[in-house]
C-alpha positions, 0 to 999 in steps of 0.5 A, spaced: 658 760 916 657 765 920 652 768 915 648 761 916 648 761 923 645 768 923 640 767 918 638 760 922 638 764 929 634 770 926 629 765 922 629 760 929 627 766 933 622 769 928 619 762 928 619 761 935 615 768 936 610 766 931 609 760 935 608 763 941 603 768 938 599 762 936 599 760 943 597 767 946 592 767 941 589 761 944 587 765 950 583 770 945 579 764 942 572 762 945 572 757 950 567 753 946 572 753 940 578 750 945 574 743 946 576 741 939 583 744 939 589 739 937 593 743 943 590 743 950 591 749 954 595 746 959 600 743 954 600 751 951 602 753 958 607 748 959 611 750 952 611 757 954 614 756 960 619 751 957 621 756 952 622 761 958 617 766 956 612 766 962 613 764 969 609 763 975 608 767 981 613 767 987 610 760 989 611 758 982 603 757 980 601 759 973 594 761 975 592 760 967 585 762 969 587 768 972 586 774 967 593 777 965 595 784 966 598 788 961 605 788 964 605 780 964 603 780 957 608 785 954 613 781 958 611 775 955 611 779 948 618 782 949 621 775 951 618 771 945 620 776 940 627 777 943 626 785 944 631 788 949 632 795 947 630 800 952 628 807 952 624 812 956 617 811 957 612 817 959 608 813 964 607 816 971 604 809 974 610 805 972 616 806 977 623 804 976 622 799 982 617 795 979 618 788 976 615 790 969 619 797 969 624 795 963 619 791 959 614 796 959 620 801 957 622 796 952 615 795 949 614 802 948 620 803 945 619 797 940 612 801 939 607 796 939 604 798 945 601 805 948 598 807 954 591 807 957 592 815 957 598 819 955 601 818 961 599 812 964 600 805 962 595 801 967 600 795 968 596 791 973 589 792 969 587 786 965 588 785 958 582 785 954 581 781 947 581 788 943 588 790 946 591 783 945 589 783 938 592 790 937 599 788 940 599 781 936 597 784 930 603 790 931 608 785 932 606 781 926 607 787 922 599 787 920 597 793 916 590 796 919 584 794 914 581 800 912 573 801 912 568 799 918 568 792 920 561 789 920 563 782 921 561 782 929 554 784 931 558 788 937 563 791 932 561 798 934 564 796 941 571 796 938 575 803 939 577 807 933 584 805 934 583 797 934 578 796 928 582 796 922 587 791 926 582 787 929 579 786 922 586 784 919 587 779 924 580 776 923 581 776 915 588 772 917 584 767 921 588 769 927 582 770 932 575 769 931 569 771 935 564 767 939 558 763 936 553 768 938 556 773 933 560 777 938 567 779 939 567 782 946 572 786 945 572 788 953 573 781 955 579 780 959 583 774 957 587 769 961 594 767 962 
């Protein structure tokens, strides 16, 4: 009986994590595509709050239109996927006193994030579409697609470290571009 509970628990956590990934991807979809979406942004935000993956600011405000920071995003990912193993991280801009210090260390230990340099994480920097897709792709265990991505007119604006994973995310319909044929990799996503 315990094996059934363990299996259900693992499947339930993985299903919830995949659903969260889908909700997070809504932030990557161009606004024009959201108008036809079956789930509204408000409903998606409320689900994420109900599941305990995301919280408001000190006053309880969700600020859904504000850009999400790198620290906020890894905190959500850790909660969604149930990550808790914490190791050392090399980031000098993350101190033990920071509210996100443990989550950054967990994300680094789980090997789904890198810093913005060898010694910085830029926790308060806005998360870009390119960074978000790479983080989600790594957590979904996607393998980088080999070769050059030519599906977007601004594909050359993608960094080398993201090209293959962005291409796979597009191939699996996890993310898409804008109606004008661009991906806009450096555009900040919102909470």
